[in-house]
Each structure stands twice: as structure tokens, then as C-alpha cells.
C-alpha positions in Angstrom: -41.6 38.3 6.5 -43.1 35.2 8.0 -42.2 31.6 7.0 -45.4 31.2 5.0 -44.8 34.4 3.0 -41.1 33.5 2.4 -42.1 30.1 1.0 -44.7 31.7 -1.3 -47.6 29.9 0.4 -50.9 31.8 0.6 -52.6 29.6 3.2 -50.9 31.2 6.2 -48.6 28.3 6.7 -51.3 25.9 7.7 -51.9 22.5 6.1 -55.5 21.4 5.8 -57.4 18.8 3.8 -59.0 21.6 1.8 -55.7 23.2 0.8 -54.2 19.8 -0.2 -57.3 18.9 -2.2 -57.5 22.3 -3.7 -54.1 21.6 -5.2 -55.1 18.2 -6.5 -53.1 16.3 -3.9 -54.5 13.8 -1.5 -53.3 13.4 2.0 -51.8 10.0 1.0 -49.9 11.7 -1.8 -48.5 14.2 0.7 -47.5 11.5 3.2 -45.9 9.5 0.4 -43.9 12.6 -0.6 -42.9 13.2 3.0 -41.6 9.6 3.2 -39.6 10.1 0.0 -38.2 13.4 1.5 -37.3 11.6 4.7 -35.6 8.8 2.8 -33.6 11.4 0.8 -32.7 13.3 3.9 -31.4 10.1 5.6 -29.3 9.3 2.5 -28.0 12.9 2.5 -27.0 12.6 6.2 -25.3 9.3 5.5 -23.4 10.8 2.5 -22.3 13.7 4.6 -21.0 11.4 7.4 -19.1 9.4 4.8 -17.7 12.6 3.3 -16.5 13.7 6.8 -14.6 10.4 7.1 -12.7 10.8 3.8 -10.0 13.1 5.1 -9.2 10.7 8.0 -9.2 7.7 5.6 -7.0 9.6 3.2 -4.5 10.5 6.0 -4.4 6.9 7.1 -3.7 5.6 3.6 -1.1 8.3 3.1 0.6 7.3 6.3 0.5 3.6 5.3 1.9 4.5 1.9 4.7 6.5 3.4 5.6 3.6 5.7 5.6 1.2 2.9 7.7 3.5 0.7 10.3 3.8 3.6 10.3 0.0 4.0 10.8 -0.4 0.3 13.8 2.0 0.2 15.3 0.2 3.2 14.9 -3.2 1.5 16.4 -1.8 -1.7 19.4 -0.6 0.2 19.8 -4.0 1.9 19.4 -5.8 -1.4 22.1 -3.6 -2.9 24.4 -4.4 0.0 23.7 -8.1 -0.2 24.4 -8.1 -4.0 27.7 -6.3 -3.4 28.6 -9.0 -0.7 27.6 -11.7 -3.2 29.7 -10.2 -6.0 32.7 -9.9 -3.6 32.3 -13.5 -2.5 32.0 -14.6 -6.1 35.3 -12.9 -6.9 36.9 -14.6 -3.9 35.6 -18.0 -5.0 36.8 -17.6 -8.6 40.2 -16.4 -7.4 40.5 -19.4 -5.0 39.5 -21.8 -7.8 42.2 -20.3 -10.1 44.8 -20.8 -7.4 43.7 -24.4 -6.7 43.8 -25.1 -10.4 47.4 -23.7 -10.5 48.4 -26.0 -7.5 46.8 -29.0 -9.2 48.8 -28.3 -12.3 52.0 -28.0 -10.1 51.3 -31.3 -8.4 51.3 -32.9 -11.8 54.8 -31.6 -12.5 56.3 -32.5 -9.1 59.4 -34.6 -9.0 59.5 -35.5 -5.4 56.9 -36.4 -2.7 58.3 -33.6 -0.6 57.3 -31.0 -3.3 53.9 -32.7 -3.6 53.3 -32.5 0.2 54.3 -28.8 0.2 51.8 -28.0 -2.6 49.0 -30.0 -0.9 49.6 -28.0 2.3 49.3 -24.8 0.3 46.1 -26.1 -1.2 44.6 -27.0 2.2 45.5 -23.4 3.4 43.8 -22.0 0.3 40.6 -24.0 0.7 40.1 -22.7 4.3 
């Protein structure tokens, strides 16, 4: 079967003015349709190229997402460690403040300067 027969054309596959005018189409109409087909073909080629790029873009974005997720988890771990350090430091500060308050109270009850000097030395040691 030839190309003309496969397409259902009866003119033997040849285009001529007579066959175009027999169908009620002018050569200008045919050219305008060909331009439309060419435009559609270019759009289709562009769409296919963009479609081919999608898997690469998706892989890139998945890689970036995985890296960001790993960074987020690392930072969460670091944040938890820092919070634990902060809590421990807070406990130390409160404990030191309680001890200093106790020493200040003892200073108020001292009967001699020697006792007062000993307590102040203990306070200096606690503050360091």
C-alpha cells in the first residue's frame, strides 16, 4: 500500500491547484494550515524537551531535600545538646546562688571577724 492509499487520498499523493480548489481550499488556506501545523509541531517538540528534563529536575530537588533534611536533623540534635547544656548550667547557677545565700546568712550571724573572713573565703571559692 502506498503512502497516498494509506492516507485515503485519491489524487495519487500529488498536490495541485486543481485538487486544492476541488476541495474548496485555496493555496493560501493550505499554507496557513501548514504554518499552524508547524507552530503546533514546534510547541510539541518544546513540550517533549521540557518533559525529558523533568526527571533530572526531580532528582535534583530530591537530592536538595535530602540534604536539607539531614541538616535539619543534625541541627535538631545540636539544639537538644545545647538545651541540655543550658539546663545543666542553670542548675549549677541556682545551686551556687543557694550556697551564696546561705553564706550571706552565716555572715550575718558571725561573732568574730575571723569567722567572717573564713566565710568570705568560702564565698569567693564558690563564685569561681
